N, C-alpha and C positions, 0 to 999 in steps of 0.2 A: 550557508546557502545549500540548497539541495538541487542537484541537476539530474534529470532522468534522460538518458541518451535515447536517440531515435530507435535503435534496436530494442532497448528495454521497453519503451512505450509500445512497440509492436507486439512484443511477447506478452506484456501485461494485457493488452487488448485481446489477444488470442486466448489467454487463460480465462479472462472474464467472459468472452463469447462462448467458450465451451460450457460454462456453468448454466447458460440459457436462463439467466435470472437478471433482469435489468437493474435490480436493486443491489446487486453484489458489487463490492469494491475491494481493492487490495489494501490491506492495513499493514503498515510497517511500525515497528516499535523497538525500543531499546530497553533491556532489563539489566539491572545490576547483577554482576556475576561474582561478587566476592573477590577472592584472590586472583581470579583469572581475568578480571576486568568486566567490561560490558559484553552482553550477548545481544545480537540483533536478530529480529524475527520478522516473518511475514505470515499473514493469514488472510483468508477471505472473510468478509464481514458484510452483513446487510445493514448493521446499525452505524449511524454516523453521530458521533458525540459533538456537543456544542463547542468544545475546545479543540477539536481536530483541525489540523492544518490540511487543506485540501488542494490537490493538484489534479486538474482535469485537462487532458490533451489527447488528441487522436483517438477518441473513444474509450480512453482508460481513465478511471478515477482512482487516485491513490490517496488514502487517508494516512496521516502521520500523527501518532499520538503526541499530545502536547507534553 
């Protein structure tokens, strides 16, 4: 289960609003990191993939790679 706290949602909405692009979304992902384990990342993305998990709340859209 993924939980996004209220302060995080507010910050995400602020970041997305600064971009001045209604198509932009926050993308989160996990990459294999070899010996050091997984690496977690965030990026801004206009593209939404068919298999993305989508969380929309308080004006923020978060895409999570499947």
